[in-house]
Structure formats: structure tokens, C-alpha cells
VOLO-905045 format. One record per residue (C-alpha): chain; y, z, x; residue in one letter; residue number from 0. Coordinates in Angstrom, 3 decimals. Example, Ala and Ser with C-alpha at 12.3 -4.5 7.8 and 13.67 -1.06 7.14 Angstrom:
kette; north; up; east; rest; nr
A; -4.500; 7.800; 12.300; A; 0;
A; -1.060; 7.140; 13.670; S; 1;
END
This chain:
kette; north; up; east; rest; nr
A; -51.088; -75.455; 39.579; M; 0;
A; -54.120; -77.190; 38.064; R; 1;
A; -57.798; -76.567; 38.347; I; 2;
A; -58.243; -79.811; 39.973; Q; 3;
A; -55.893; -78.878; 42.844; Q; 4;
A; -58.045; -75.972; 43.471; L; 5;
A; -61.151; -77.989; 43.515; K; 6;
A; -59.356; -80.270; 46.252; Y; 7;
A; -58.717; -77.081; 48.332; I; 8;
A; -62.282; -76.049; 48.076; I; 9;
A; -63.679; -79.306; 49.078; K; 10;
A; -61.279; -79.857; 52.068; I; 11;
A; -62.566; -76.516; 53.444; V; 12;
A; -66.058; -77.260; 52.789; E; 13;
A; -65.883; -80.818; 54.557; T; 14;
A; -63.412; -79.754; 57.245; G; 15;
A; -60.954; -82.755; 56.880; S; 16;
A; -58.861; -84.478; 54.468; M; 17;
A; -60.680; -87.745; 55.113; N; 18;
A; -64.188; -86.494; 54.190; E; 19;
A; -62.883; -84.483; 51.220; A; 20;
A; -61.223; -87.563; 49.765; S; 21;
A; -64.524; -89.584; 50.032; K; 22;
A; -66.519; -86.936; 48.297; H; 23;
A; -63.763; -86.409; 45.695; L; 24;
A; -63.175; -90.452; 45.265; F; 25;
A; -59.477; -90.091; 45.710; V; 26;
A; -57.355; -91.742; 48.456; T; 27;
A; -56.346; -89.577; 51.206; Q; 28;
A; -52.486; -89.808; 50.482; P; 29;
A; -53.130; -88.859; 47.037; S; 30;
A; -55.160; -85.818; 48.251; L; 31;
A; -52.457; -84.889; 50.754; S; 32;
A; -49.668; -85.071; 48.198; N; 33;
A; -51.729; -82.909; 45.716; A; 34;
A; -52.164; -80.194; 48.491; V; 35;
A; -48.422; -80.411; 49.469; R; 36;
A; -47.408; -80.054; 45.753; E; 37;
A; -49.712; -77.028; 45.413; L; 38;
A; -48.099; -75.493; 48.613; E; 39;
A; -44.671; -76.005; 47.527; E; 40;
A; -45.424; -74.875; 43.975; E; 41;
A; -47.106; -71.650; 45.164; M; 42;
A; -44.602; -71.310; 48.205; N; 43;
A; -47.227; -70.923; 50.731; I; 44;
A; -48.665; -72.804; 53.589; K; 45;
A; -52.408; -73.294; 53.043; I; 46;
A; -53.310; -75.574; 55.836; F; 47;
A; -52.319; -75.829; 59.450; M; 48;
A; -52.152; -79.621; 60.300; R; 49;
A; -52.637; -81.006; 64.009; S; 50;
A; -53.932; -83.807; 65.956; T; 51;
A; -57.389; -82.163; 66.019; R; 52;
A; -57.478; -81.652; 62.217; G; 53;
A; -56.834; -78.899; 59.648; I; 54;
A; -57.410; -75.344; 59.574; T; 55;
A; -56.627; -72.483; 56.857; L; 56;
A; -53.618; -70.347; 57.549; T; 57;
A; -54.215; -66.646; 56.750; S; 58;
A; -52.478; -67.064; 53.386; D; 59;
A; -54.772; -70.092; 52.757; G; 60;
A; -57.791; -68.024; 53.508; A; 61;
A; -56.715; -65.557; 50.819; E; 62;
A; -55.624; -68.257; 48.482; F; 63;
A; -59.142; -69.982; 48.879; L; 64;
A; -61.086; -66.753; 47.905; S; 65;
A; -59.008; -66.569; 44.458; Y; 66;
A; -59.370; -70.427; 44.084; A; 67;
A; -63.075; -70.145; 44.407; R; 68;
A; -63.129; -67.511; 41.738; Q; 69;
A; -61.105; -69.303; 39.374; I; 70;
A; -63.061; -72.647; 39.901; V; 71;
A; -66.351; -70.719; 39.321; E; 72;
A; -65.234; -69.014; 36.374; Q; 73;
A; -64.007; -72.194; 34.905; T; 74;
A; -67.486; -73.756; 35.453; E; 75;
A; -69.174; -70.964; 33.858; L; 76;
A; -66.930; -71.299; 30.681; L; 77;
A; -67.522; -74.842; 30.683; E; 78;
A; -71.463; -74.334; 30.892; E; 79;
A; -71.383; -71.603; 28.240; R; 80;
A; -68.941; -73.149; 25.737; Y; 81;
A; -68.100; -76.864; 26.260; K; 82;
A; -71.552; -77.928; 26.964; F; 83;
A; -73.139; -75.144; 24.893; N; 84;
A; -75.506; -74.178; 27.608; R; 85;
A; -77.211; -70.936; 27.860; E; 86;
A; -75.494; -68.362; 29.950; K; 87;
A; -76.662; -68.311; 33.507; K; 88;
A; -77.276; -65.242; 35.664; E; 89;
A; -75.362; -65.522; 38.915; L; 90;
A; -75.499; -63.351; 42.101; F; 91;
A; -75.340; -63.982; 45.865; A; 92;
A; -75.674; -61.462; 48.614; V; 93;
A; -75.401; -62.043; 52.449; S; 94;
A; -77.049; -59.949; 55.090; A; 95;
A; -78.144; -59.536; 58.663; Q; 96;
A; -81.907; -60.252; 59.272; H; 97;
A; -83.504; -57.382; 57.346; Y; 98;
A; -86.904; -57.419; 55.515; A; 99;
A; -85.800; -54.670; 53.180; F; 100;
A; -83.052; -56.770; 51.988; V; 101;
A; -85.335; -59.782; 51.076; V; 102;
A; -87.953; -57.297; 49.375; E; 103;
A; -84.882; -55.725; 47.181; S; 104;
A; -83.880; -59.274; 46.204; F; 105;
A; -87.230; -60.149; 45.342; A; 106;
A; -87.470; -57.047; 43.120; S; 107;
A; -84.620; -57.908; 41.008; I; 108;
A; -86.554; -60.985; 39.784; L; 109;
A; -89.980; -59.314; 39.478; R; 110;
A; -88.437; -56.467; 37.429; E; 111;
A; -85.896; -58.475; 35.201; N; 112;
A; -86.930; -61.067; 32.694; D; 113;
A; -84.340; -63.714; 33.472; M; 114;
A; -84.770; -67.493; 32.237; R; 115;
A; -81.642; -68.939; 33.381; N; 116;
A; -80.216; -67.869; 36.795; Y; 117;
A; -79.012; -69.004; 40.262; E; 118;
A; -79.390; -66.419; 42.911; L; 119;
A; -78.476; -66.945; 46.626; I; 120;
A; -79.736; -64.977; 49.619; L; 121;
A; -78.182; -65.794; 52.853; R; 122;
A; -79.667; -64.272; 55.904; E; 123;
A; -77.026; -65.126; 58.317; T; 124;
A; -74.818; -64.103; 61.458; R; 125;
A; -72.582; -60.982; 61.086; T; 126;
A; -69.304; -62.545; 61.058; H; 127;
A; -70.488; -64.856; 58.219; E; 128;
A; -71.740; -61.886; 56.204; V; 129;
A; -68.033; -60.517; 56.327; I; 130;
A; -66.498; -63.975; 55.573; D; 131;
A; -68.999; -64.534; 52.638; D; 132;
A; -67.964; -61.211; 51.036; V; 133;
A; -64.166; -61.743; 51.922; R; 134;
A; -64.068; -65.295; 50.307; D; 135;
A; -66.235; -64.056; 47.191; F; 136;
A; -69.184; -66.319; 48.035; R; 137;
A; -71.306; -63.135; 47.992; S; 138;
A; -70.865; -59.952; 45.992; E; 139;
A; -72.640; -57.923; 48.554; I; 140;
A; -73.062; -57.862; 52.392; G; 141;
A; -75.631; -55.902; 54.313; V; 142;
A; -74.938; -55.175; 57.880; L; 143;
A; -74.984; -52.292; 60.370; Y; 144;
A; -72.408; -50.018; 62.157; L; 145;
A; -72.906; -48.030; 65.290; N; 146;
A; -70.500; -46.120; 67.830; D; 147;
A; -70.151; -49.452; 69.690; F; 148;
A; -69.017; -51.861; 67.064; N; 149;
A; -67.631; -49.311; 64.281; R; 150;
A; -63.873; -49.665; 65.449; D; 151;
A; -63.930; -53.414; 65.477; V; 152;
A; -65.856; -54.053; 62.301; L; 153;
A; -64.122; -51.451; 60.393; T; 154;
A; -60.795; -53.047; 61.165; K; 155;
A; -62.146; -56.300; 60.109; L; 156;
A; -63.108; -54.739; 56.961; F; 157;
A; -59.690; -53.303; 56.353; L; 158;
A; -57.913; -56.406; 57.244; D; 159;
A; -60.084; -58.332; 54.392; N; 160;
A; -59.962; -55.871; 51.782; Q; 161;
A; -63.632; -54.896; 52.248; L; 162;
A; -65.188; -51.575; 51.610; E; 163;
A; -68.211; -50.278; 53.419; F; 164;
A; -70.778; -48.086; 51.826; T; 165;
A; -73.416; -46.273; 53.904; P; 166;
A; -77.025; -46.543; 52.733; L; 167;
A; -78.956; -44.650; 55.425; F; 168;
A; -78.933; -43.789; 59.147; T; 169;
A; -81.573; -44.340; 61.560; T; 170;
A; -82.571; -44.490; 64.988; T; 171;
A; -83.294; -47.791; 67.110; P; 172;
A; -86.871; -48.981; 67.257; H; 173;
A; -88.521; -51.968; 69.072; V; 174;
A; -90.395; -54.524; 66.984; F; 175;
A; -93.341; -55.709; 69.007; I; 176;
A; -96.789; -57.350; 68.452; S; 177;
A; -99.629; -55.085; 67.446; K; 178;
A; -101.521; -56.625; 70.456; Q; 179;
A; -98.554; -55.830; 72.922; H; 180;
A; -99.540; -53.534; 75.760; P; 181;
A; -97.111; -50.773; 74.591; L; 182;
A; -97.890; -50.963; 70.805; A; 183;
A; -99.748; -47.737; 70.986; A; 184;
A; -96.915; -45.752; 72.661; E; 185;
A; -95.244; -42.926; 70.671; K; 186;
A; -91.904; -44.264; 72.142; S; 187;
A; -90.792; -46.716; 74.820; V; 188;
A; -87.913; -46.857; 77.092; T; 189;
A; -85.546; -49.802; 78.022; L; 190;
A; -87.151; -49.723; 81.494; E; 191;
A; -90.454; -50.125; 80.051; Q; 192;
A; -89.540; -53.085; 78.035; M; 193;
A; -87.591; -54.737; 80.859; A; 194;
A; -90.409; -56.775; 82.001; V; 195;
A; -91.043; -58.332; 78.524; F; 196;
A; -88.866; -61.062; 76.811; P; 197;
A; -85.848; -59.831; 74.779; Y; 198;
A; -85.343; -61.655; 71.312; L; 199;
A; -81.845; -61.479; 69.764; S; 200;
A; -80.240; -63.375; 66.859; Y; 201;
A; -77.626; -66.124; 67.675; E; 202;
A; -74.204; -65.350; 66.699; Q; 203;
A; -72.683; -68.911; 66.898; G; 204;
A; -69.019; -69.679; 68.162; E; 205;
A; -68.070; -65.735; 67.469; R; 206;
A; -70.829; -64.503; 69.931; N; 207;
A; -69.074; -61.267; 70.646; S; 208;
A; -71.019; -58.194; 71.723; F; 209;
A; -69.582; -56.350; 68.572; Y; 210;
A; -71.121; -59.099; 66.185; F; 211;
A; -74.526; -58.625; 67.758; S; 212;
A; -77.323; -57.770; 65.279; E; 213;
A; -79.132; -55.616; 68.011; E; 214;
A; -77.549; -52.424; 69.328; I; 215;
A; -77.245; -52.009; 73.196; L; 216;
A; -76.025; -55.673; 73.211; S; 217;
A; -74.235; -55.180; 76.558; T; 218;
A; -77.414; -54.109; 78.347; A; 219;
A; -78.678; -56.748; 80.704; R; 220;
A; -81.902; -58.398; 80.219; H; 221;
A; -83.710; -60.637; 82.633; D; 222;
A; -85.720; -62.462; 80.155; K; 223;
A; -83.702; -63.441; 77.062; S; 224;
A; -84.316; -65.560; 74.197; I; 225;
A; -81.867; -66.340; 71.323; V; 226;
A; -83.083; -67.501; 67.996; V; 227;
A; -81.430; -68.214; 64.561; S; 228;
A; -84.064; -66.993; 61.992; D; 229;
A; -86.533; -64.171; 61.261; R; 230;
A; -89.767; -66.183; 61.155; A; 231;
A; -89.166; -67.680; 64.677; T; 232;
A; -88.354; -64.196; 66.086; L; 233;
A; -91.440; -62.802; 64.788; F; 234;
A; -93.584; -65.650; 65.998; N; 235;
A; -92.194; -65.218; 69.456; L; 236;
A; -92.890; -61.456; 69.256; L; 237;
A; -96.309; -62.245; 68.616; I; 238;
A; -96.866; -65.215; 71.150; G; 239;
A; -94.935; -63.885; 74.075; L; 240;
A; -95.281; -60.109; 73.943; D; 241;
A; -91.589; -60.048; 73.248; G; 242;
A; -89.397; -57.366; 71.635; Y; 243;
A; -86.310; -56.910; 69.651; T; 244;
A; -84.356; -53.826; 68.747; I; 245;
A; -83.920; -52.899; 65.126; S; 246;
A; -84.027; -50.278; 62.439; T; 247;
A; -87.816; -49.858; 62.385; G; 248;
A; -88.133; -50.767; 58.854; I; 249;
A; -90.892; -53.275; 58.386; L; 250;
A; -92.425; -54.532; 55.122; N; 251;
A; -96.109; -55.518; 55.547; S; 252;
A; -95.950; -57.746; 52.533; D; 253;
A; -93.299; -59.966; 53.904; L; 254;
A; -93.980; -59.602; 57.697; N; 255;
A; -97.708; -59.183; 57.732; G; 256;
A; -99.700; -56.490; 59.726; D; 257;
A; -98.930; -58.303; 63.209; D; 258;
A; -95.821; -56.579; 64.024; I; 259;
A; -95.490; -52.752; 64.615; V; 260;
A; -92.249; -50.506; 64.966; S; 261;
A; -92.029; -48.159; 68.176; V; 262;
A; -89.066; -45.782; 68.486; P; 263;
A; -86.730; -46.557; 71.440; L; 264;
A; -85.941; -43.608; 73.503; A; 265;
A; -82.207; -43.868; 73.417; V; 266;
A; -79.510; -41.635; 72.259; D; 267;
A; -77.961; -43.793; 69.624; E; 268;
A; -78.088; -44.081; 65.859; T; 269;
A; -77.712; -47.152; 63.435; I; 270;
A; -75.841; -46.801; 60.284; E; 271;
A; -76.907; -49.529; 57.600; I; 272;
A; -74.552; -50.148; 54.815; G; 273;
A; -73.246; -52.807; 52.360; Y; 274;
A; -69.718; -54.340; 52.125; I; 275;
A; -67.983; -55.210; 48.817; R; 276;
A; -64.536; -56.850; 48.184; H; 277;
A; -62.265; -54.059; 46.840; K; 278;
A; -60.803; -56.567; 44.205; K; 279;
A; -64.179; -57.710; 42.811; A; 280;
A; -66.190; -56.321; 39.982; M; 281;
A; -69.821; -55.700; 40.693; L; 282;
A; -72.204; -57.587; 38.233; S; 283;
A; -75.066; -56.217; 36.570; E; 284;
A; -77.498; -58.098; 38.985; L; 285;
A; -75.407; -56.544; 41.928; G; 286;
A; -75.897; -53.052; 40.459; K; 287;
A; -79.691; -53.754; 40.093; R; 288;
A; -79.765; -55.115; 43.749; F; 289;
A; -78.094; -52.045; 45.085; L; 290;
A; -80.420; -49.749; 43.131; K; 291;
A; -83.466; -51.682; 44.565; E; 292;
A; -81.945; -51.459; 48.030; L; 293;
A; -81.461; -47.618; 48.017; E; 294;
A; -85.206; -47.306; 46.814; A; 295;
A; -86.263; -49.528; 49.702; Q; 296;
A; -84.728; -47.377; 52.249; V; 297;
END
């Protein structure tokens, strides 16, 4: 097994095809195919399933990819530190559902630590991508929620992917609405009251299952529904259309301004916010600092 072969596997997955990967790697497609086949034979596994529609990772291939990423990243760190005599770079990545308190915690580790050379990644992304990122070691930590509806499905996914869920806090559902919204002054609201206003939710892509929804009560019917992909767009539509979304109730005025308010939703539900880690990965110092900031936020 050679490092170059591992880099080939990673590039094939990134580009989605042997042909595109060969272009990026400046090798011929037959040479690339042979390198992959030799690696599969040496390791006695099937990494890719090949068909007329292209290639996909097998279950063994997905696990192999996660280890390959670790090896290649560590090799690159060694080269930067010793071969090229560069200053050690601080590395940290986190993936999360769309929560302002995660962004604030991420920013805090920069404000409170004097780092001159770093590469930090914050991915506000879809639920299944949070899980995939931690499973494949692209992120050390993933932040998401569980409730009675999605708990069994997501907990099984965690187990299947060797992930560990740690609770941070439990809260009750709230709606985020504009401070100019007709119901902004209410002490609490019901779903019936909100039904006449546009309901906003986050798009979950091809895995658009109710269990992956970032909003609880995802099976409830909404006559007016708008799906968005990022938090800034959602908040702009909350203000511009008197829309609403269902979330944790935690807002950050420094990040979100004072135009959005949180109002309790009168339902018998709870939301458990927590984070996932890979059982086989060690937490970095930046990861430990991030979790400390995260716990302070909530």
C-alpha cells in the first residue's frame, strides 16, 4: 500500500468518477484503475462498486476511505512540519445543523486563543452530512439534535458508523419570527395560530426524510411552506414574509441582530441538543476548547 494509492481513492470519491479523477491527478485512466485494483487485491476488500452508471463506495470502501483520509492528512502534516520546515498549523473542523450558538462557540476559540497559523472549518450543513463528516473524519465534532421522533433512527446510524452522541442540553420548541410579526408579543403560540403564515425549513437534499429534518414536528402539514439552504436566507424571509421556523429558542443578537425574536411553541415536545464524535478519533486541543465554549453558550 502506498500513500499515492490512498490519494487516488480520495480524489476518485471527491470527483465522483475515474475519468475526472485521472484528469485532476494527471495520470491515465487505465493507470488509475490498475492502482485501485492492486490496492483492493492487496487489502482483500472491494472499495468501489463499478457499473454503467459510474462508481460508488462499498461499505468496506467507506470505512477504508475514513482511514485513508487520516493517513493522508497526517502525512501532509508531517511534510509541512519536517520536510518543508513549516510552522505547525492548528487544524480543526466541526459540522453542525444551523445553530447560531455553534457559530459563536467557533468564533470564541479564535478570539480567546492566540493562533498565528491555523486552518479551521465550520460546516453548517444537512443532517446526514453532519453524520457523514464525522464518520469520515472530515470533522472532529458534529452538532445536531435528537427527539422522540428521530431518536431511534439517528441512534442506529450513530451505532452503525461508530459514533458517540453526548447530550449538551434539553429545551422546548420555540418559533423564530420577526419582531414585527403580528404574534411577536405573545407569551406562547400554537401551531394553529402559525398555520396562516409561511413555514420555513432547511433543505435536506436527496436524503429528505422526515427523520433528517432540522425542525421538529416535520410531519405536520403546512399549507405555506418554503425550503431554504442557509440560515441568512431563512432569517431574511422570516422578516420579509412574516414567516416562521421551529427551533431551539436560542438566539445570538451579535450574529442575528435584534430583528428576530423567539416565542415558545405550545406543544408537548422536547429537543435534546448534543454532539457526535467518532469513537476511534482523539479529540484535539481545539476540539476540547470548542466543546468548552459550546457548553458555556448553552
